[in-house]
PDB file of N, CA, C and O in Angstrom:
ATOM      1  N   MET A   1      -0.798  -5.793  21.118  1.00  0.00           N
ATOM      2  CA  MET A   1       0.087  -5.060  20.240  1.00  0.00           C
ATOM      3  C   MET A   1       0.181  -3.614  20.718  1.00  0.00           C
ATOM      4  O   MET A   1      -0.802  -3.012  21.150  1.00  0.00           O
ATOM      5  N   GLU A   2       1.352  -3.099  20.630  1.00  0.00           N
ATOM      6  CA  GLU A   2       1.585  -1.717  21.010  1.00  0.00           C
ATOM      7  C   GLU A   2       1.596  -0.826  19.775  1.00  0.00           C
ATOM      8  O   GLU A   2       1.545  -1.311  18.645  1.00  0.00           O
ATOM      9  N   GLY A   3       1.664   0.475  20.005  1.00  0.00           N
ATOM     10  CA  GLY A   3       1.725   1.419  18.895  1.00  0.00           C
ATOM     11  C   GLY A   3       2.975   1.240  18.061  1.00  0.00           C
ATOM     12  O   GLY A   3       2.966   1.494  16.857  1.00  0.00           O
ATOM     13  N   LEU A   4       4.053   0.802  18.696  1.00  0.00           N
ATOM     14  CA  LEU A   4       5.307   0.605  17.977  1.00  0.00           C
ATOM     15  C   LEU A   4       5.214  -0.571  17.010  1.00  0.00           C
ATOM     16  O   LEU A   4       5.842  -0.560  15.951  1.00  0.00           O
ATOM     17  N   ASP A   5       4.428  -1.589  17.374  1.00  0.00           N
ATOM     18  CA  ASP A   5       4.270  -2.751  16.497  1.00  0.00           C
ATOM     19  C   ASP A   5       3.376  -2.441  15.299  1.00  0.00           C
ATOM     20  O   ASP A   5       3.505  -3.074  14.251  1.00  0.00           O
ATOM     21  N   LEU A   6       2.491  -1.491  15.443  1.00  0.00           N
ATOM     22  CA  LEU A   6       1.567  -1.154  14.370  1.00  0.00           C
ATOM     23  C   LEU A   6       2.119  -0.086  13.418  1.00  0.00           C
ATOM     24  O   LEU A   6       1.484   0.236  12.413  1.00  0.00           O
ATOM     25  N   LEU A   7       3.274   0.451  13.723  1.00  0.00           N
ATOM     26  CA  LEU A   7       3.855   1.513  12.903  1.00  0.00           C
ATOM     27  C   LEU A   7       4.109   1.079  11.456  1.00  0.00           C
ATOM     28  O   LEU A   7       3.733   1.816  10.545  1.00  0.00           O
ATOM     29  N   PRO A   8       4.730  -0.082  11.197  1.00  0.00           N
ATOM     30  CA  PRO A   8       4.932  -0.466   9.791  1.00  0.00           C
ATOM     31  C   PRO A   8       3.622  -0.645   9.033  1.00  0.00           C
ATOM     32  O   PRO A   8       3.544  -0.322   7.847  1.00  0.00           O
ATOM     33  N   LEU A   9       2.604  -1.151   9.700  1.00  0.00           N
ATOM     34  CA  LEU A   9       1.308  -1.321   9.055  1.00  0.00           C
ATOM     35  C   LEU A   9       0.708   0.035   8.685  1.00  0.00           C
ATOM     36  O   LEU A   9       0.150   0.198   7.599  1.00  0.00           O
ATOM     37  N   GLY A  10       0.825   0.996   9.584  1.00  0.00           N
ATOM     38  CA  GLY A  10       0.312   2.336   9.302  1.00  0.00           C
ATOM     39  C   GLY A  10       1.057   3.015   8.169  1.00  0.00           C
ATOM     40  O   GLY A  10       0.452   3.684   7.331  1.00  0.00           O
ATOM     41  N   VAL A  11       2.370   2.844   8.145  1.00  0.00           N
ATOM     42  CA  VAL A  11       3.172   3.447   7.072  1.00  0.00           C
ATOM     43  C   VAL A  11       2.822   2.808   5.737  1.00  0.00           C
ATOM     44  O   VAL A  11       2.711   3.503   4.727  1.00  0.00           O
ATOM     45  N   ARG A  12       2.648   1.493   5.724  1.00  0.00           N
ATOM     46  CA  ARG A  12       2.273   0.815   4.478  1.00  0.00           C
ATOM     47  C   ARG A  12       0.918   1.302   3.968  1.00  0.00           C
ATOM     48  O   ARG A  12       0.728   1.491   2.766  1.00  0.00           O
ATOM     49  N   HIS A  13      -0.015   1.500   4.885  1.00  0.00           N
ATOM     50  CA  HIS A  13      -1.322   1.983   4.465  1.00  0.00           C
ATOM     51  C   HIS A  13      -1.244   3.420   3.947  1.00  0.00           C
ATOM     52  O   HIS A  13      -1.905   3.761   2.966  1.00  0.00           O
ATOM     53  N   MET A  14      -0.451   4.253   4.591  1.00  0.00           N
ATOM     54  CA  MET A  14      -0.313   5.636   4.119  1.00  0.00           C
ATOM     55  C   MET A  14       0.240   5.687   2.703  1.00  0.00           C
ATOM     56  O   MET A  14      -0.265   6.426   1.859  1.00  0.00           O
ATOM     57  N   ILE A  15       1.265   4.909   2.449  1.00  0.00           N
ATOM     58  CA  ILE A  15       1.907   4.952   1.139  1.00  0.00           C
ATOM     59  C   ILE A  15       1.075   4.202   0.094  1.00  0.00           C
ATOM     60  O   ILE A  15       0.875   4.701  -1.014  1.00  0.00           O
ATOM     61  N   GLY A  16       0.597   3.022   0.439  1.00  0.00           N
ATOM     62  CA  GLY A  16      -0.138   2.194  -0.527  1.00  0.00           C
ATOM     63  C   GLY A  16      -1.473   2.785  -0.935  1.00  0.00           C
ATOM     64  O   GLY A  16      -1.777   2.876  -2.124  1.00  0.00           O
ATOM     65  N   LEU A  17      -2.269   3.185   0.038  1.00  0.00           N
ATOM     66  CA  LEU A  17      -3.571   3.760  -0.295  1.00  0.00           C
ATOM     67  C   LEU A  17      -3.418   5.118  -0.968  1.00  0.00           C
ATOM     68  O   LEU A  17      -4.221   5.486  -1.825  1.00  0.00           O
ATOM     69  N   GLY A  18      -2.390   5.856  -0.580  1.00  0.00           N
ATOM     70  CA  GLY A  18      -2.125   7.125  -1.264  1.00  0.00           C
ATOM     71  C   GLY A  18      -1.747   6.920  -2.717  1.00  0.00           C
ATOM     72  O   GLY A  18      -2.151   7.693  -3.586  1.00  0.00           O
ATOM     73  N   ALA A  19      -0.970   5.876  -2.982  1.00  0.00           N
ATOM     74  CA  ALA A  19      -0.580   5.582  -4.369  1.00  0.00           C
ATOM     75  C   ALA A  19      -1.778   5.150  -5.198  1.00  0.00           C
ATOM     76  O   ALA A  19      -1.931   5.579  -6.342  1.00  0.00           O
ATOM     77  N   ILE A  20      -2.625   4.307  -4.630  1.00  0.00           N
ATOM     78  CA  ILE A  20      -3.812   3.857  -5.364  1.00  0.00           C
ATOM     79  C   ILE A  20      -4.736   5.041  -5.652  1.00  0.00           C
ATOM     80  O   ILE A  20      -5.227   5.197  -6.770  1.00  0.00           O
ATOM     81  N   GLY A  21      -4.966   5.868  -4.640  1.00  0.00           N
ATOM     82  CA  GLY A  21      -5.826   7.032  -4.837  1.00  0.00           C
ATOM     83  C   GLY A  21      -5.259   8.011  -5.846  1.00  0.00           C
ATOM     84  O   GLY A  21      -5.999   8.586  -6.644  1.00  0.00           O
ATOM     85  N   SER A  22      -3.960   8.202  -5.815  1.00  0.00           N
ATOM     86  CA  SER A  22      -3.330   9.115  -6.761  1.00  0.00           C
ATOM     87  C   SER A  22      -3.426   8.577  -8.189  1.00  0.00           C
ATOM     88  O   SER A  22      -3.697   9.336  -9.120  1.00  0.00           O
ATOM     89  N   CYS A  23      -3.209   7.298  -8.362  1.00  0.00           N
ATOM     90  CA  CYS A  23      -3.302   6.709  -9.708  1.00  0.00           C
ATOM     91  C   CYS A  23      -4.724   6.803 -10.258  1.00  0.00           C
ATOM     92  O   CYS A  23      -4.921   7.138 -11.426  1.00  0.00           O
ATOM     93  N   LEU A  24      -5.701   6.509  -9.424  1.00  0.00           N
ATOM     94  CA  LEU A  24      -7.088   6.622  -9.877  1.00  0.00           C
ATOM     95  C   LEU A  24      -7.462   8.083 -10.122  1.00  0.00           C
ATOM     96  O   LEU A  24      -8.192   8.399 -11.062  1.00  0.00           O
ATOM     97  N   GLY A  25      -6.955   8.961  -9.270  1.00  0.00           N
ATOM     98  CA  GLY A  25      -7.259  10.379  -9.414  1.00  0.00           C
ATOM     99  C   GLY A  25      -6.613  11.014 -10.625  1.00  0.00           C
ATOM    100  O   GLY A  25      -7.136  11.996 -11.151  1.00  0.00           O
ATOM    101  N   VAL A  26      -5.510  10.491 -11.076  1.00  0.00           N
ATOM    102  CA  VAL A  26      -4.857  11.026 -12.275  1.00  0.00           C
ATOM    103  C   VAL A  26      -5.447  10.379 -13.529  1.00  0.00           C
ATOM    104  O   VAL A  26      -5.591  11.045 -14.555  1.00  0.00           O
ATOM    105  N   GLY A  27      -5.785   9.115 -13.461  1.00  0.00           N
ATOM    106  CA  GLY A  27      -6.294   8.397 -14.629  1.00  0.00           C
ATOM    107  C   GLY A  27      -7.660   8.851 -15.083  1.00  0.00           C
ATOM    108  O   GLY A  27      -7.919   8.979 -16.280  1.00  0.00           O
ATOM    109  N   ARG A  28      -8.531   9.092 -14.126  1.00  0.00           N
ATOM    110  CA  ARG A  28      -9.891   9.468 -14.500  1.00  0.00           C
ATOM    111  C   ARG A  28      -9.957  10.841 -15.180  1.00  0.00           C
ATOM    112  O   ARG A  28     -10.546  10.940 -16.256  1.00  0.00           O
ATOM    113  N   PRO A  29      -9.384  11.899 -14.605  1.00  0.00           N
ATOM    114  CA  PRO A  29      -9.424  13.178 -15.332  1.00  0.00           C
ATOM    115  C   PRO A  29      -8.643  13.136 -16.648  1.00  0.00           C
ATOM    116  O   PRO A  29      -8.991  13.830 -17.603  1.00  0.00           O
ATOM    117  N   GLY A  30      -7.586  12.320 -16.693  1.00  0.00           N
ATOM    118  CA  GLY A  30      -6.833  12.199 -17.944  1.00  0.00           C
ATOM    119  C   GLY A  30      -7.681  11.607 -19.053  1.00  0.00           C
ATOM    120  O   GLY A  30      -7.646  12.081 -20.189  1.00  0.00           O
ATOM    121  N   SER A  31      -8.436  10.582 -18.730  1.00  0.00           N
ATOM    122  CA  SER A  31      -9.290   9.973 -19.752  1.00  0.00           C
ATOM    123  C   SER A  31     -10.424  10.911 -20.148  1.00  0.00           C
ATOM    124  O   SER A  31     -10.808  10.972 -21.316  1.00  0.00           O
ATOM    125  N   ARG A  32     -10.956  11.636 -19.175  1.00  0.00           N
ATOM    126  CA  ARG A  32     -12.024  12.592 -19.490  1.00  0.00           C
ATOM    127  C   ARG A  32     -11.488  13.746 -20.340  1.00  0.00           C
ATOM    128  O   ARG A  32     -12.184  14.259 -21.216  1.00  0.00           O
ATOM    129  N   TYR A  33     -10.259  14.140 -20.074  1.00  0.00           N
ATOM    130  CA  TYR A  33      -9.652  15.202 -20.884  1.00  0.00           C
ATOM    131  C   TYR A  33      -9.489  14.740 -22.333  1.00  0.00           C
ATOM    132  O   TYR A  33      -9.764  15.501 -23.261  1.00  0.00           O
ATOM    133  N   LEU A  34      -9.049  13.516 -22.529  1.00  0.00           N
ATOM    134  CA  LEU A  34      -8.888  13.011 -23.891  1.00  0.00           C
ATOM    135  C   LEU A  34     -10.227  12.921 -24.615  1.00  0.00           C
ATOM    136  O   LEU A  34     -10.311  13.214 -25.808  1.00  0.00           O
ATOM    137  N   GLU A  35     -11.274  12.516 -23.899  1.00  0.00           N
ATOM    138  CA  GLU A  35     -12.600  12.469 -24.507  1.00  0.00           C
ATOM    139  C   GLU A  35     -13.073  13.864 -24.904  1.00  0.00           C
ATOM    140  O   GLU A  35     -13.601  14.061 -25.999  1.00  0.00           O
ATOM    141  N   ALA A  36     -12.879  14.832 -24.003  1.00  0.00           N
ATOM    142  CA  ALA A  36     -13.311  16.202 -24.289  1.00  0.00           C
ATOM    143  C   ALA A  36     -12.504  16.808 -25.426  1.00  0.00           C
ATOM    144  O   ALA A  36     -13.049  17.541 -26.251  1.00  0.00           O
ATOM    145  N   ALA A  37     -11.216  16.509 -25.478  1.00  0.00           N
ATOM    146  CA  ALA A  37     -10.377  17.045 -26.556  1.00  0.00           C
ATOM    147  C   ALA A  37     -10.758  16.436 -27.900  1.00  0.00           C
ATOM    148  O   ALA A  37     -10.655  17.096 -28.933  1.00  0.00           O
ATOM    149  N   ALA A  38     -11.194  15.192 -27.890  1.00  0.00           N
ATOM    150  CA  ALA A  38     -11.612  14.566 -29.148  1.00  0.00           C
ATOM    151  C   ALA A  38     -12.937  15.147 -29.637  1.00  0.00           C
ATOM    152  O   ALA A  38     -13.167  15.267 -30.841  1.00  0.00           O
ATOM    153  N   ARG A  39     -13.802  15.504 -28.692  1.00  0.00           N
ATOM    154  CA  ARG A  39     -15.098  16.049 -29.088  1.00  0.00           C
ATOM    155  C   ARG A  39     -15.012  17.521 -29.492  1.00  0.00           C
ATOM    156  O   ARG A  39     -15.637  17.938 -30.466  1.00  0.00           O
ATOM    157  N   GLN A  40     -14.234  18.307 -28.740  1.00  0.00           N
ATOM    158  CA  GLN A  40     -14.121  19.737 -29.020  1.00  0.00           C
ATOM    159  C   GLN A  40     -12.647  20.141 -28.990  1.00  0.00           C
ATOM    160  O   GLN A  40     -12.146  20.559 -27.946  1.00  0.00           O
ATOM    161  N   PRO A  41     -11.959  20.022 -30.105  1.00  0.00           N
ATOM    162  CA  PRO A  41     -10.517  20.321 -30.142  1.00  0.00           C
ATOM    163  C   PRO A  41     -10.178  21.771 -29.813  1.00  0.00           C
ATOM    164  O   PRO A  41      -9.056  22.058 -29.397  1.00  0.00           O
ATOM    165  N   GLU A  42     -11.125  22.690 -29.992  1.00  0.00           N
ATOM    166  CA  GLU A  42     -10.828  24.097 -29.711  1.00  0.00           C
ATOM    167  C   GLU A  42     -10.702  24.381 -28.216  1.00  0.00           C
ATOM    168  O   GLU A  42     -10.200  25.441 -27.842  1.00  0.00           O
ATOM    169  N   LEU A  43     -11.137  23.472 -27.360  1.00  0.00           N
ATOM    170  CA  LEU A  43     -11.037  23.662 -25.914  1.00  0.00           C
ATOM    171  C   LEU A  43      -9.821  22.965 -25.297  1.00  0.00           C
ATOM    172  O   LEU A  43      -9.714  22.881 -24.074  1.00  0.00           O
ATOM    173  N   MET A  44      -8.915  22.471 -26.122  1.00  0.00           N
ATOM    174  CA  MET A  44      -7.775  21.728 -25.590  1.00  0.00           C
ATOM    175  C   MET A  44      -6.885  22.586 -24.694  1.00  0.00           C
ATOM    176  O   MET A  44      -6.467  22.123 -23.633  1.00  0.00           O
ATOM    177  N   GLU A  45      -6.586  23.820 -25.088  1.00  0.00           N
ATOM    178  CA  GLU A  45      -5.685  24.674 -24.303  1.00  0.00           C
ATOM    179  C   GLU A  45      -6.211  24.984 -22.904  1.00  0.00           C
ATOM    180  O   GLU A  45      -5.490  24.750 -21.934  1.00  0.00           O
ATOM    181  N   PRO A  46      -7.440  25.504 -22.751  1.00  0.00           N
ATOM    182  CA  PRO A  46      -7.903  25.803 -21.384  1.00  0.00           C
ATOM    183  C   PRO A  46      -8.062  24.550 -20.524  1.00  0.00           C
ATOM    184  O   PRO A  46      -7.791  24.572 -19.323  1.00  0.00           O
ATOM    185  N   LEU A  47      -8.500  23.467 -21.146  1.00  0.00           N
ATOM    186  CA  LEU A  47      -8.662  22.226 -20.381  1.00  0.00           C
ATOM    187  C   LEU A  47      -7.323  21.633 -19.980  1.00  0.00           C
ATOM    188  O   LEU A  47      -7.198  21.062 -18.897  1.00  0.00           O
ATOM    189  N   GLN A  48      -6.324  21.759 -20.838  1.00  0.00           N
ATOM    190  CA  GLN A  48      -5.014  21.199 -20.542  1.00  0.00           C
ATOM    191  C   GLN A  48      -4.404  21.851 -19.302  1.00  0.00           C
ATOM    192  O   GLN A  48      -3.797  21.166 -18.479  1.00  0.00           O
ATOM    193  N   ASN A  49      -4.557  23.139 -19.166  1.00  0.00           N
ATOM    194  CA  ASN A  49      -4.034  23.833 -17.988  1.00  0.00           C
ATOM    195  C   ASN A  49      -4.703  23.328 -16.713  1.00  0.00           C
ATOM    196  O   ASN A  49      -4.040  23.109 -15.698  1.00  0.00           O
ATOM    197  N   LYS A  50      -6.008  23.148 -16.773  1.00  0.00           N
ATOM    198  CA  LYS A  50      -6.737  22.679 -15.595  1.00  0.00           C
ATOM    199  C   LYS A  50      -6.381  21.237 -15.238  1.00  0.00           C
ATOM    200  O   LYS A  50      -6.284  20.896 -14.059  1.00  0.00           O
ATOM    201  N   VAL A  51      -6.186  20.393 -16.245  1.00  0.00           N
ATOM    202  CA  VAL A  51      -5.818  18.998 -15.987  1.00  0.00           C
ATOM    203  C   VAL A  51      -4.422  18.919 -15.371  1.00  0.00           C
ATOM    204  O   VAL A  51      -4.204  18.145 -14.439  1.00  0.00           O
ATOM    205  N   PHE A  52      -3.480  19.704 -15.876  1.00  0.00           N
ATOM    206  CA  PHE A  52      -2.131  19.685 -15.302  1.00  0.00           C
ATOM    207  C   PHE A  52      -2.125  20.210 -13.874  1.00  0.00           C
ATOM    208  O   PHE A  52      -1.384  19.698 -13.035  1.00  0.00           O
ATOM    209  N   LEU A  53      -2.937  21.221 -13.585  1.00  0.00           N
ATOM    210  CA  LEU A  53      -3.044  21.729 -12.221  1.00  0.00           C
ATOM    211  C   LEU A  53      -3.611  20.659 -11.288  1.00  0.00           C
ATOM    212  O   LEU A  53      -3.115  20.472 -10.177  1.00  0.00           O
ATOM    213  N   LEU A  54      -4.638  19.967 -11.738  1.00  0.00           N
ATOM    214  CA  LEU A  54      -5.249  18.901 -10.937  1.00  0.00           C
ATOM    215  C   LEU A  54      -4.278  17.744 -10.698  1.00  0.00           C
ATOM    216  O   LEU A  54      -4.201  17.214  -9.590  1.00  0.00           O
ATOM    217  N   VAL A  55      -3.551  17.360 -11.720  1.00  0.00           N
ATOM    218  CA  VAL A  55      -2.572  16.275 -11.578  1.00  0.00           C
ATOM    219  C   VAL A  55      -1.463  16.679 -10.608  1.00  0.00           C
ATOM    220  O   VAL A  55      -1.009  15.858  -9.812  1.00  0.00           O
ATOM    221  N   GLY A  56      -1.031  17.914 -10.668  1.00  0.00           N
ATOM    222  CA  GLY A  56      -0.011  18.392  -9.743  1.00  0.00           C
ATOM    223  C   GLY A  56      -0.477  18.375  -8.301  1.00  0.00           C
ATOM    224  O   GLY A  56       0.290  18.017  -7.408  1.00  0.00           O
ATOM    225  N   VAL A  57      -1.717  18.756  -8.062  1.00  0.00           N
ATOM    226  CA  VAL A  57      -2.259  18.738  -6.703  1.00  0.00           C
ATOM    227  C   VAL A  57      -2.388  17.303  -6.200  1.00  0.00           C
ATOM    228  O   VAL A  57      -2.060  17.019  -5.048  1.00  0.00           O
ATOM    229  N   LEU A  58      -2.861  16.405  -7.049  1.00  0.00           N
ATOM    230  CA  LEU A  58      -3.000  15.005  -6.635  1.00  0.00           C
ATOM    231  C   LEU A  58      -1.645  14.366  -6.349  1.00  0.00           C
ATOM    232  O   LEU A  58      -1.501  13.640  -5.366  1.00  0.00           O
ATOM    233  N   ASP A  59      -0.663  14.624  -7.184  1.00  0.00           N
ATOM    234  CA  ASP A  59       0.665  14.068  -6.945  1.00  0.00           C
ATOM    235  C   ASP A  59       1.313  14.692  -5.712  1.00  0.00           C
ATOM    236  O   ASP A  59       2.048  14.025  -4.984  1.00  0.00           O
ATOM    237  N   GLY A  60       1.039  15.954  -5.487  1.00  0.00           N
ATOM    238  CA  GLY A  60       1.572  16.598  -4.285  1.00  0.00           C
ATOM    239  C   GLY A  60       1.026  15.977  -3.014  1.00  0.00           C
ATOM    240  O   GLY A  60       1.757  15.822  -2.036  1.00  0.00           O
ATOM    241  N   ALA A  61      -0.249  15.619  -3.016  1.00  0.00           N
ATOM    242  CA  ALA A  61      -0.840  14.968  -1.842  1.00  0.00           C
ATOM    243  C   ALA A  61      -0.208  13.599  -1.610  1.00  0.00           C
ATOM    244  O   ALA A  61       0.052  13.226  -0.466  1.00  0.00           O
ATOM    245  N   PHE A  62       0.038  12.853  -2.676  1.00  0.00           N
ATOM    246  CA  PHE A  62       0.661  11.534  -2.528  1.00  0.00           C
ATOM    247  C   PHE A  62       2.101  11.658  -2.042  1.00  0.00           C
ATOM    248  O   PHE A  62       2.532  10.890  -1.182  1.00  0.00           O
ATOM    249  N   ILE A  63       2.837  12.603  -2.576  1.00  0.00           N
ATOM    250  CA  ILE A  63       4.231  12.777  -2.165  1.00  0.00           C
ATOM    251  C   ILE A  63       4.306  13.219  -0.706  1.00  0.00           C
ATOM    252  O   ILE A  63       5.203  12.799   0.026  1.00  0.00           O
ATOM    253  N   SER A  64       3.364  14.067  -0.279  1.00  0.00           N
ATOM    254  CA  SER A  64       3.329  14.475   1.129  1.00  0.00           C
ATOM    255  C   SER A  64       3.057  13.285   2.041  1.00  0.00           C
ATOM    256  O   SER A  64       3.714  13.133   3.071  1.00  0.00           O
ATOM    257  N   ALA A  65       2.096  12.441   1.675  1.00  0.00           N
ATOM    258  CA  ALA A  65       1.790  11.259   2.485  1.00  0.00           C
ATOM    259  C   ALA A  65       2.967  10.299   2.516  1.00  0.00           C
ATOM    260  O   ALA A  65       3.244   9.697   3.554  1.00  0.00           O
ATOM    261  N   THR A  66       3.662  10.147   1.402  1.00  0.00           N
ATOM    262  CA  THR A  66       4.835   9.282   1.372  1.00  0.00           C
ATOM    263  C   THR A  66       5.938   9.839   2.252  1.00  0.00           C
ATOM    264  O   THR A  66       6.586   9.091   2.984  1.00  0.00           O
ATOM    265  N   GLY A  67       6.157  11.136   2.189  1.00  0.00           N
ATOM    266  CA  GLY A  67       7.182  11.754   3.025  1.00  0.00           C
ATOM    267  C   GLY A  67       6.886  11.618   4.509  1.00  0.00           C
ATOM    268  O   GLY A  67       7.786  11.321   5.294  1.00  0.00           O
ATOM    269  N   ILE A  68       5.644  11.831   4.898  1.00  0.00           N
ATOM    270  CA  ILE A  68       5.271  11.694   6.309  1.00  0.00           C
ATOM    271  C   ILE A  68       5.404  10.238   6.758  1.00  0.00           C
ATOM    272  O   ILE A  68       5.882   9.964   7.859  1.00  0.00           O
ATOM    273  N   GLY A  69       4.980   9.306   5.901  1.00  0.00           N
ATOM    274  CA  GLY A  69       5.113   7.885   6.240  1.00  0.00           C
ATOM    275  C   GLY A  69       6.555   7.457   6.405  1.00  0.00           C
ATOM    276  O   GLY A  69       6.883   6.731   7.344  1.00  0.00           O
ATOM    277  N   LEU A  70       7.417   7.892   5.511  1.00  0.00           N
ATOM    278  CA  LEU A  70       8.832   7.539   5.624  1.00  0.00           C
ATOM    279  C   LEU A  70       9.486   8.229   6.810  1.00  0.00           C
ATOM    280  O   LEU A  70      10.400   7.678   7.423  1.00  0.00           O
ATOM    281  N   TRP A  71       9.026   9.428   7.137  1.00  0.00           N
ATOM    282  CA  TRP A  71       9.534  10.120   8.328  1.00  0.00           C
ATOM    283  C   TRP A  71       9.167   9.338   9.583  1.00  0.00           C
ATOM    284  O   TRP A  71      10.001   9.166  10.472  1.00  0.00           O
ATOM    285  N   PHE A  72       7.929   8.863   9.662  1.00  0.00           N
ATOM    286  CA  PHE A  72       7.523   8.038  10.801  1.00  0.00           C
ATOM    287  C   PHE A  72       8.305   6.736  10.843  1.00  0.00           C
ATOM    288  O   PHE A  72       8.666   6.261  11.920  1.00  0.00           O
ATOM    289  N   ALA A  73       8.567   6.158   9.684  1.00  0.00           N
ATOM    290  CA  ALA A  73       9.272   4.866   9.655  1.00  0.00           C
ATOM    291  C   ALA A  73      10.723   5.000  10.077  1.00  0.00           C
ATOM    292  O   ALA A  73      11.265   4.096  10.712  1.00  0.00           O
ATOM    293  N   THR A  74      11.358   6.105   9.740  1.00  0.00           N
ATOM    294  CA  THR A  74      12.785   6.233  10.043  1.00  0.00           C
ATOM    295  C   THR A  74      13.035   6.887  11.403  1.00  0.00           C
ATOM    296  O   THR A  74      13.990   6.520  12.087  1.00  0.00           O
ATOM    297  N   SER A  75      12.203   7.842  11.810  1.00  0.00           N
ATOM    298  CA  SER A  75      12.478   8.521  13.069  1.00  0.00           C
ATOM    299  C   SER A  75      11.835   7.830  14.257  1.00  0.00           C
ATOM    300  O   SER A  75      12.292   7.975  15.391  1.00  0.00           O
ATOM    301  N   ASN A  76      10.767   7.072  13.995  1.00  0.00           N
ATOM    302  CA  ASN A  76      10.071   6.303  15.034  1.00  0.00           C
ATOM    303  C   ASN A  76       9.680   7.188  16.218  1.00  0.00           C
ATOM    304  O   ASN A  76      10.284   7.091  17.287  1.00  0.00           O
ATOM    305  N   PRO A  77       8.682   8.046  16.040  1.00  0.00           N
ATOM    306  CA  PRO A  77       8.318   9.003  17.091  1.00  0.00           C
ATOM    307  C   PRO A  77       7.604   8.376  18.280  1.00  0.00           C
ATOM    308  O   PRO A  77       7.343   9.069  19.263  1.00  0.00           O
ATOM    309  N   PHE A  78       7.282   7.101  18.224  1.00  0.00           N
ATOM    310  CA  PHE A  78       6.545   6.456  19.303  1.00  0.00           C
ATOM    311  C   PHE A  78       7.428   5.784  20.340  1.00  0.00           C
ATOM    312  O   PHE A  78       6.913   5.078  21.206  1.00  0.00           O
ATOM    313  N   LYS A  79       8.741   5.979  20.283  1.00  0.00           N
ATOM    314  CA  LYS A  79       9.625   5.382  21.281  1.00  0.00           C
ATOM    315  C   LYS A  79       9.514   6.075  22.611  1.00  0.00           C
ATOM    316  O   LYS A  79      10.194   5.694  23.563  1.00  0.00           O
TER     317      LYS A  79
END
């Protein structure tokens, strides 16, 4: 197999594993935030800002990996 034959497999792994990691990375802090907000409601505001910042960073990493994978799939730099 050549590098050109392995390109779709690499793109699938970039997008698929990035999606799984992003979903797990968003779900876990989200559930922890809900637990903390239920225990101490007065800390909801400062924690909410931090959770949204974390979710934005995680989604940004997934979107970047998806963009790079689709760029490789459409431009085919290994020709």
